A tleap script that builds the chain and sets N, CA, C and O, in Angstrom:
source leaprc.protein.ff14SB
mol = sequence {
  NMET ILE SER ILE ILE LYS LYS PRO ILE LEU
  THR GLU LYS ALA MET SER GLY THR GLU ASP
  ARG GLN TYR GLN PHE TYR VAL ASP PRO SER
  ALA ASN LYS PHE GLN ILE LYS ASP ALA VAL
  GLU LYS MET PHE ASP VAL GLU VAL GLU ASN
  VAL ARG THR THR ASN THR LYS GLY LYS LYS
  THR ARG ARG GLN THR ARG ARG GLY LEU GLN
  THR GLY HIE PHE ALA LEU ARG LYS LYS ALA
  TYR VAL ARG LEU LYS GLU GLY PHE GLU ILE
  GLU LEU VAL THR GLY GLY SER GLU GLU CASP
}
set mol.1.N position { -11.149 -5.960 -0.410 }
set mol.1.CA position { -11.924 -5.029 0.436 }
set mol.1.C position { -11.594 -5.384 1.423 }
set mol.1.O position { -11.103 -4.390 1.958 }
set mol.2.N position { -11.533 -6.131 2.025 }
set mol.2.CA position { -10.643 -6.509 3.070 }
set mol.2.C position { -9.360 -6.357 3.810 }
set mol.2.O position { -8.983 -6.404 4.981 }
set mol.3.N position { -8.686 -6.091 2.252 }
set mol.3.CA position { -7.092 -5.811 2.648 }
set mol.3.C position { -6.547 -4.568 2.609 }
set mol.3.O position { -5.381 -4.199 2.753 }
set mol.4.N position { -7.793 -3.829 2.342 }
set mol.4.CA position { -7.879 -2.225 2.229 }
set mol.4.C position { -7.382 -2.010 3.870 }
set mol.4.O position { -6.263 -1.764 4.321 }
set mol.5.N position { -8.621 -2.197 4.517 }
set mol.5.CA position { -9.059 -1.694 5.459 }
set mol.5.C position { -8.199 -3.086 6.489 }
set mol.5.O position { -8.346 -4.305 6.409 }
set mol.6.N position { -7.556 -2.483 7.151 }
set mol.6.CA position { -6.009 -2.923 7.912 }
set mol.6.C position { -7.191 -3.279 9.578 }
set mol.6.O position { -7.751 -4.354 9.791 }
set mol.7.N position { -7.257 -2.185 10.380 }
set mol.7.CA position { -8.245 -2.333 11.404 }
set mol.7.C position { -8.484 -1.176 11.909 }
set mol.7.O position { -7.861 -0.211 11.467 }
set mol.8.N position { -9.625 -0.975 13.150 }
set mol.8.CA position { -10.037 0.655 13.176 }
set mol.8.C position { -9.180 0.644 14.220 }
set mol.8.O position { -8.758 -0.327 14.849 }
set mol.9.N position { -8.908 2.021 14.386 }
set mol.9.CA position { -7.951 2.647 15.561 }
set mol.9.C position { -9.105 3.203 16.630 }
set mol.9.O position { -9.844 4.155 16.378 }
set mol.10.N position { -9.125 2.344 18.017 }
set mol.10.CA position { -9.668 2.383 19.251 }
set mol.10.C position { -8.967 2.741 20.434 }
set mol.10.O position { -8.979 2.118 21.496 }
set mol.11.N position { -8.259 3.954 20.133 }
set mol.11.CA position { -8.017 4.817 21.170 }
set mol.11.C position { -9.015 5.531 21.683 }
set mol.11.O position { -10.102 5.552 21.105 }
set mol.12.N position { -8.757 6.363 23.074 }
set mol.12.CA position { -9.541 7.042 23.499 }
set mol.12.C position { -9.636 8.338 22.114 }
set mol.12.O position { -10.420 8.378 21.165 }
set mol.13.N position { -8.997 8.877 22.326 }
set mol.13.CA position { -8.954 10.292 21.108 }
set mol.13.C position { -9.484 10.332 19.690 }
set mol.13.O position { -9.883 11.295 19.035 }
set mol.14.N position { -9.367 8.740 19.301 }
set mol.14.CA position { -9.857 8.402 18.004 }
set mol.14.C position { -11.393 8.067 18.497 }
set mol.14.O position { -12.274 8.798 18.045 }
set mol.15.N position { -11.685 7.238 19.201 }
set mol.15.CA position { -13.478 7.454 19.669 }
set mol.15.C position { -13.708 8.658 20.031 }
set mol.15.O position { -14.563 8.303 20.842 }
set mol.16.N position { -13.703 9.308 20.098 }
set mol.16.CA position { -14.195 10.477 21.011 }
set mol.16.C position { -14.877 11.379 19.429 }
set mol.16.O position { -15.775 12.214 19.539 }
set mol.17.N position { -14.263 11.013 18.075 }
set mol.17.CA position { -14.597 11.759 17.125 }
set mol.17.C position { -16.011 10.977 16.994 }
set mol.17.O position { -16.910 11.383 16.257 }
set mol.18.N position { -16.105 9.840 17.769 }
set mol.18.CA position { -17.174 8.838 17.011 }
set mol.18.C position { -18.360 9.956 16.947 }
set mol.18.O position { -18.567 10.327 15.792 }
set mol.19.N position { -19.005 10.442 17.716 }
set mol.19.CA position { -19.839 11.793 18.654 }
set mol.19.C position { -20.466 12.505 16.775 }
set mol.19.O position { -21.553 12.557 16.199 }
set mol.20.N position { -19.100 12.899 16.455 }
set mol.20.CA position { -18.994 13.572 15.061 }
set mol.20.C position { -19.343 13.028 13.498 }
set mol.20.O position { -19.348 13.519 12.369 }
set mol.21.N position { -19.761 11.134 14.388 }
set mol.21.CA position { -19.732 10.592 12.755 }
set mol.21.C position { -17.931 10.809 11.569 }
set mol.21.O position { -17.681 11.124 10.406 }
set mol.22.N position { -17.010 10.339 13.007 }
set mol.22.CA position { -16.138 10.620 11.909 }
set mol.22.C position { -15.238 9.254 12.697 }
set mol.22.O position { -14.825 9.422 13.844 }
set mol.23.N position { -14.979 7.851 11.925 }
set mol.23.CA position { -13.905 7.041 12.440 }
set mol.23.C position { -12.557 6.823 11.796 }
set mol.23.O position { -12.404 7.034 10.593 }
set mol.24.N position { -11.535 6.384 12.609 }
set mol.24.CA position { -10.211 6.355 12.158 }
set mol.24.C position { -10.134 4.510 11.966 }
set mol.24.O position { -10.601 3.566 12.603 }
set mol.25.N position { -9.068 4.686 10.428 }
set mol.25.CA position { -8.701 2.845 10.572 }
set mol.25.C position { -7.319 3.405 9.908 }
set mol.25.O position { -7.056 4.526 9.472 }
set mol.26.N position { -6.379 1.989 10.007 }
set mol.26.CA position { -5.612 1.977 9.615 }
set mol.26.C position { -5.809 1.138 8.353 }
set mol.26.O position { -6.608 0.207 8.261 }
set mol.27.N position { -4.913 1.613 7.298 }
set mol.27.CA position { -5.683 1.062 5.734 }
set mol.27.C position { -4.148 0.779 5.131 }
set mol.27.O position { -3.012 1.059 5.514 }
set mol.28.N position { -4.546 0.285 4.331 }
set mol.28.CA position { -2.900 -0.223 2.888 }
set mol.28.C position { -2.661 1.381 2.543 }
set mol.28.O position { -3.542 2.220 2.352 }
set mol.29.N position { -1.192 1.578 2.515 }
set mol.29.CA position { -0.253 2.587 2.261 }
set mol.29.C position { -0.721 3.434 0.676 }
set mol.29.O position { -0.804 4.613 0.331 }
set mol.30.N position { -1.010 1.740 -0.175 }
set mol.30.CA position { -1.179 1.584 -1.590 }
set mol.30.C position { -2.469 2.381 -1.848 }
set mol.30.O position { -2.570 2.950 -2.934 }
set mol.31.N position { -3.562 2.482 -0.860 }
set mol.31.CA position { -5.136 2.446 -1.242 }
set mol.31.C position { -5.096 3.979 -1.226 }
set mol.31.O position { -4.669 4.632 -0.274 }
set mol.32.N position { -5.663 4.584 -2.566 }
set mol.32.CA position { -6.830 6.010 -2.396 }
set mol.32.C position { -7.935 5.855 -1.544 }
set mol.32.O position { -8.482 4.991 -0.859 }
set mol.33.N position { -8.049 7.072 -1.870 }
set mol.33.CA position { -9.583 8.054 -0.907 }
set mol.33.C position { -10.679 7.037 -1.241 }
set mol.33.O position { -11.352 6.492 -0.367 }
set mol.34.N position { -10.850 6.767 -2.811 }
set mol.34.CA position { -11.925 6.253 -3.682 }
set mol.34.C position { -11.749 4.907 -3.059 }
set mol.34.O position { -12.607 4.803 -2.183 }
set mol.35.N position { -11.038 3.870 -3.124 }
set mol.35.CA position { -10.868 2.728 -2.758 }
set mol.35.C position { -10.861 2.477 -1.331 }
set mol.35.O position { -10.788 1.296 -0.990 }
set mol.36.N position { -10.941 3.642 -0.163 }
set mol.36.CA position { -11.034 3.691 1.291 }
set mol.36.C position { -12.690 3.622 1.079 }
set mol.36.O position { -13.302 2.604 1.400 }
set mol.37.N position { -13.386 4.822 0.494 }
set mol.37.CA position { -14.557 4.702 0.464 }
set mol.37.C position { -15.284 3.469 0.310 }
set mol.37.O position { -16.048 3.092 1.199 }
set mol.38.N position { -15.108 2.812 -0.746 }
set mol.38.CA position { -16.250 1.819 -1.342 }
set mol.38.C position { -15.776 0.681 -0.511 }
set mol.38.O position { -16.440 -0.355 -0.549 }
set mol.39.N position { -14.557 0.747 0.346 }
set mol.39.CA position { -14.113 -0.833 1.065 }
set mol.39.C position { -15.091 -0.415 2.786 }
set mol.39.O position { -15.603 -1.285 3.491 }
set mol.40.N position { -15.109 1.028 3.076 }
set mol.40.CA position { -16.047 1.064 4.325 }
set mol.40.C position { -17.668 1.117 3.977 }
set mol.40.O position { -18.573 0.545 4.585 }
set mol.41.N position { -17.714 1.561 3.377 }
set mol.41.CA position { -19.403 1.108 2.469 }
set mol.41.C position { -19.662 -0.027 2.391 }
set mol.41.O position { -20.801 -0.118 2.849 }
set mol.42.N position { -19.326 -0.980 2.096 }
set mol.42.CA position { -19.800 -2.201 1.785 }
set mol.42.C position { -19.394 -3.116 3.015 }
set mol.42.O position { -20.155 -3.951 3.503 }
set mol.43.N position { -17.811 -2.803 3.560 }
set mol.43.CA position { -17.993 -3.964 4.610 }
set mol.43.C position { -19.164 -3.407 5.909 }
set mol.43.O position { -19.723 -4.127 6.736 }
set mol.44.N position { -19.253 -2.342 5.793 }
set mol.44.CA position { -20.497 -1.878 7.556 }
set mol.44.C position { -21.314 -1.456 6.908 }
set mol.44.O position { -22.242 -1.124 7.645 }
set mol.45.N position { -21.628 -1.170 5.431 }
set mol.45.CA position { -22.973 -0.690 5.167 }
set mol.45.C position { -23.847 0.503 5.135 }
set mol.45.O position { -25.066 0.655 5.052 }
set mol.46.N position { -22.860 1.277 5.224 }
set mol.46.CA position { -22.978 2.722 5.280 }
set mol.46.C position { -22.750 3.847 3.929 }
set mol.46.O position { -22.173 3.632 2.863 }
set mol.47.N position { -23.416 5.077 4.402 }
set mol.47.CA position { -22.652 6.046 3.576 }
set mol.47.C position { -21.691 6.721 3.700 }
set mol.47.O position { -21.643 7.111 4.866 }
set mol.48.N position { -20.971 7.042 3.192 }
set mol.48.CA position { -19.509 8.163 3.596 }
set mol.48.C position { -19.588 9.739 2.680 }
set mol.48.O position { -19.601 10.133 1.514 }
set mol.49.N position { -19.623 10.222 3.925 }
set mol.49.CA position { -19.383 11.682 3.509 }
set mol.49.C position { -18.175 12.073 2.804 }
set mol.49.O position { -18.279 12.552 1.675 }
set mol.50.N position { -17.087 11.926 3.327 }
set mol.50.CA position { -15.741 12.230 2.592 }
set mol.50.C position { -14.204 11.384 3.547 }
set mol.50.O position { -14.189 10.951 4.699 }
set mol.51.N position { -13.338 11.405 2.748 }
set mol.51.CA position { -12.275 10.871 3.134 }
set mol.51.C position { -11.149 11.479 3.513 }
set mol.51.O position { -10.963 12.506 2.861 }
set mol.52.N position { -10.280 11.245 4.347 }
set mol.52.CA position { -8.970 12.349 4.637 }
set mol.52.C position { -8.253 11.231 5.023 }
set mol.52.O position { -8.675 10.173 5.489 }
set mol.53.N position { -6.981 11.626 4.748 }
set mol.53.CA position { -5.585 10.549 5.181 }
set mol.53.C position { -4.552 10.817 5.276 }
set mol.53.O position { -4.417 12.039 5.211 }
set mol.54.N position { -3.675 10.308 5.405 }
set mol.54.CA position { -2.501 10.868 6.404 }
set mol.54.C position { -1.293 9.414 6.353 }
set mol.54.O position { -1.534 8.283 6.776 }
set mol.55.N position { -0.168 9.829 5.792 }
set mol.55.CA position { 1.014 9.034 5.748 }
set mol.55.C position { 1.786 8.916 7.166 }
set mol.55.O position { 1.497 9.952 7.765 }
set mol.56.N position { 2.390 8.356 7.741 }
set mol.56.CA position { 3.289 8.186 8.988 }
set mol.56.C position { 4.151 7.705 8.500 }
set mol.56.O position { 3.992 6.611 7.961 }
set mol.57.N position { 5.654 8.468 8.503 }
set mol.57.CA position { 6.684 7.524 8.228 }
set mol.57.C position { 7.144 6.187 9.863 }
set mol.57.O position { 7.011 6.241 11.085 }
set mol.58.N position { 7.513 5.505 9.190 }
set mol.58.CA position { 8.369 4.100 10.204 }
set mol.58.C position { 9.450 5.126 10.927 }
set mol.58.O position { 10.117 5.994 10.364 }
set mol.59.N position { 9.433 4.727 12.557 }
set mol.59.CA position { 10.244 5.443 12.999 }
set mol.59.C position { 11.533 4.597 13.484 }
set mol.59.O position { 11.450 3.565 14.150 }
set mol.60.N position { 12.553 5.100 13.114 }
set mol.60.CA position { 13.626 3.802 13.464 }
set mol.60.C position { 14.064 3.767 14.354 }
set mol.60.O position { 14.054 4.795 15.030 }
set mol.61.N position { 14.641 2.679 14.819 }
set mol.61.CA position { 15.073 1.799 15.850 }
set mol.61.C position { 16.378 1.252 16.278 }
set mol.61.O position { 16.678 0.351 15.495 }
set mol.62.N position { 17.300 1.418 17.205 }
set mol.62.CA position { 17.872 0.740 17.752 }
set mol.62.C position { 18.008 0.063 19.180 }
set mol.62.O position { 17.206 0.446 20.031 }
set mol.63.N position { 18.764 -0.722 19.468 }
set mol.63.CA position { 18.967 -1.811 20.860 }
set mol.63.C position { 19.937 -2.221 20.951 }
set mol.63.O position { 20.120 -2.951 19.978 }
set mol.64.N position { 21.098 -2.204 21.830 }
set mol.64.CA position { 22.119 -2.449 21.992 }
set mol.64.C position { 22.119 -4.344 22.687 }
set mol.64.O position { 21.655 -4.743 23.755 }
set mol.65.N position { 22.972 -5.311 21.350 }
set mol.65.CA position { 22.939 -6.413 21.980 }
set mol.65.C position { 24.001 -7.237 22.176 }
set mol.65.O position { 24.958 -6.802 21.536 }
set mol.66.N position { 24.307 -8.381 22.862 }
set mol.66.CA position { 25.732 -9.274 23.226 }
set mol.66.C position { 26.308 -8.891 21.850 }
set mol.66.O position { 27.453 -8.441 21.787 }
set mol.67.N position { 25.414 -9.082 20.536 }
set mol.67.CA position { 25.967 -9.160 19.202 }
set mol.67.C position { 26.487 -7.544 18.457 }
set mol.67.O position { 26.898 -7.435 17.302 }
set mol.68.N position { 26.356 -6.549 19.321 }
set mol.68.CA position { 26.503 -5.641 18.718 }
set mol.68.C position { 25.229 -4.628 18.746 }
set mol.68.O position { 24.126 -4.996 19.149 }
set mol.69.N position { 25.514 -3.233 18.247 }
set mol.69.CA position { 24.616 -2.267 17.589 }
set mol.69.C position { 23.247 -3.056 17.251 }
set mol.69.O position { 23.544 -4.157 17.714 }
set mol.70.N position { 22.581 -3.129 16.991 }
set mol.70.CA position { 21.399 -3.344 15.921 }
set mol.70.C position { 20.141 -2.514 15.963 }
set mol.70.O position { 19.339 -2.356 16.883 }
set mol.71.N position { 20.172 -1.908 14.452 }
set mol.71.CA position { 19.471 -0.901 14.303 }
set mol.71.C position { 18.060 -1.377 12.862 }
set mol.71.O position { 18.305 -2.198 11.978 }
set mol.72.N position { 17.129 -0.867 12.946 }
set mol.72.CA position { 15.610 -1.156 11.676 }
set mol.72.C position { 15.037 -0.424 11.922 }
set mol.72.O position { 15.692 0.432 12.517 }
set mol.73.N position { 13.559 -0.059 11.770 }
set mol.73.CA position { 12.495 0.266 11.511 }
set mol.73.C position { 11.437 0.027 11.751 }
set mol.73.O position { 11.278 -1.087 12.250 }
set mol.74.N position { 10.296 0.804 11.566 }
set mol.74.CA position { 9.291 0.366 11.846 }
set mol.74.C position { 8.524 0.788 10.438 }
set mol.74.O position { 8.657 1.865 9.856 }
set mol.75.N position { 7.721 -0.284 10.050 }
set mol.75.CA position { 7.086 0.138 9.144 }
set mol.75.C position { 5.916 1.532 8.237 }
set mol.75.O position { 5.631 2.417 9.044 }
set mol.76.N position { 5.565 1.667 7.432 }
set mol.76.CA position { 4.783 3.065 6.763 }
set mol.76.C position { 3.467 2.774 6.964 }
set mol.76.O position { 2.804 1.872 6.453 }
set mol.77.N position { 3.119 3.671 7.808 }
set mol.77.CA position { 1.667 3.582 7.819 }
set mol.77.C position { 0.585 4.410 7.312 }
set mol.77.O position { 1.057 5.547 7.318 }
set mol.78.N position { -0.466 4.457 6.928 }
set mol.78.CA position { -1.414 5.301 6.879 }
set mol.78.C position { -3.040 5.148 7.380 }
set mol.78.O position { -3.873 4.256 7.214 }
set mol.79.N position { -3.068 6.396 8.038 }
set mol.79.CA position { -4.345 6.373 8.341 }
set mol.79.C position { -5.535 6.783 7.546 }
set mol.79.O position { -5.367 7.566 6.611 }
set mol.80.N position { -6.613 6.372 7.803 }
set mol.80.CA position { -7.686 7.250 6.770 }
set mol.80.C position { -8.889 7.658 8.071 }
set mol.80.O position { -9.320 6.831 8.875 }
set mol.81.N position { -9.219 8.901 8.034 }
set mol.81.CA position { -10.427 9.449 8.522 }
set mol.81.C position { -11.733 9.385 7.866 }
set mol.81.O position { -11.780 9.969 6.783 }
set mol.82.N position { -12.522 8.964 8.159 }
set mol.82.CA position { -14.132 8.873 7.517 }
set mol.82.C position { -14.700 9.087 8.194 }
set mol.82.O position { -14.795 8.692 9.356 }
set mol.83.N position { -15.569 10.229 7.243 }
set mol.83.CA position { -16.738 10.816 7.992 }
set mol.83.C position { -18.169 10.023 7.176 }
set mol.83.O position { -18.308 9.466 6.087 }
set mol.84.N position { -18.917 10.261 8.121 }
set mol.84.CA position { -20.432 9.306 7.620 }
set mol.84.C position { -21.411 10.213 7.054 }
set mol.84.O position { -21.331 11.437 7.157 }
set mol.85.N position { -22.274 9.631 6.495 }
set mol.85.CA position { -23.164 10.885 6.222 }
set mol.85.C position { -24.067 10.945 7.774 }
set mol.85.O position { -23.935 10.181 8.730 }
set mol.86.N position { -24.763 11.821 7.671 }
set mol.86.CA position { -26.336 11.738 8.937 }
set mol.86.C position { -26.963 10.783 8.617 }
set mol.86.O position { -27.506 10.396 7.582 }
set mol.87.N position { -26.795 10.282 10.004 }
set mol.87.CA position { -27.713 9.122 10.389 }
set mol.87.C position { -27.641 7.577 10.561 }
set mol.87.O position { -28.394 6.788 11.132 }
set mol.88.N position { -26.217 7.377 9.719 }
set mol.88.CA position { -25.751 6.388 9.865 }
set mol.88.C position { -24.312 6.334 10.767 }
set mol.88.O position { -23.681 7.378 10.936 }
set mol.89.N position { -23.905 5.239 11.249 }
set mol.89.CA position { -23.046 4.851 12.131 }
set mol.89.C position { -22.143 3.441 12.485 }
set mol.89.O position { -22.679 2.338 12.379 }
set mol.90.N position { -21.145 3.543 12.788 }
set mol.90.CA position { -20.506 2.225 13.037 }
set mol.90.C position { -20.709 1.740 14.365 }
set mol.90.O position { -20.540 2.467 15.344 }
set mol.91.N position { -21.131 0.320 14.458 }
set mol.91.CA position { -20.513 -0.167 15.850 }
set mol.91.C position { -19.272 -0.944 15.318 }
set mol.91.O position { -19.148 -1.811 14.453 }
set mol.92.N position { -18.314 -0.255 16.231 }
set mol.92.CA position { -16.789 -0.852 16.446 }
set mol.92.C position { -16.777 -1.659 17.887 }
set mol.92.O position { -16.253 -2.767 18.001 }
set mol.93.N position { -17.488 -0.893 19.080 }
set mol.93.CA position { -17.208 -1.452 20.208 }
set mol.93.C position { -18.432 -2.063 20.370 }
set mol.93.O position { -19.372 -1.632 19.702 }
set mol.94.N position { -18.644 -3.200 21.304 }
set mol.94.CA position { -19.914 -3.466 22.090 }
set mol.94.C position { -19.552 -3.598 23.383 }
set mol.94.O position { -18.887 -4.528 23.840 }
set mol.95.N position { -20.001 -2.635 24.003 }
set mol.95.CA position { -19.808 -2.573 25.554 }
set mol.95.C position { -19.725 -3.709 26.382 }
set mol.95.O position { -19.005 -3.679 27.380 }
set mol.96.N position { -20.532 -4.938 26.013 }
set mol.96.CA position { -20.957 -6.143 27.027 }
set mol.96.C position { -22.676 -5.789 27.236 }
set mol.96.O position { -23.423 -4.954 26.727 }
set mol.97.N position { -22.835 -6.720 28.103 }
set mol.97.CA position { -24.458 -6.784 28.298 }
set mol.97.C position { -24.259 -5.848 29.496 }
set mol.97.O position { -23.343 -5.892 30.317 }
set mol.98.N position { -25.537 -4.787 29.430 }
set mol.98.CA position { -26.194 -4.207 30.572 }
set mol.98.C position { -27.721 -4.655 31.231 }
set mol.98.O position { -28.903 -4.736 30.898 }
set mol.99.N position { -26.815 -4.887 32.422 }
set mol.99.CA position { -28.429 -5.608 33.325 }
set mol.99.C position { -28.269 -4.574 34.348 }
set mol.99.O position { -27.333 -3.929 34.822 }
set mol.100.N position { -30.015 -4.691 34.569 }
set mol.100.CA position { -30.043 -3.910 35.943 }
set mol.100.C position { -29.792 -4.521 36.987 }
set mol.100.O position { -29.809 -3.930 38.066 }
savepdb mol mol.pdb
quit
């Protein structure tokens, strides 16, 4: 379960979807929608309405060093867009203490 969900995506654009009960996670590239749904429900104790996924190809990189040109690439990533049922919410980031 923990190996399926890598980490939540906490960008400004991703967090704007939380008002609509939609959350984004980086997940294991070999995981399917049913496994992602079960993992989120067990990890956060919520009910999932639907799951959408996208695969992102790894970018190629090149850099010049003293030993010459070195090439490489970033790894493949998979994102999951998880929409929760009405009345459920995930507390990903706590805003700290609010004192008056």
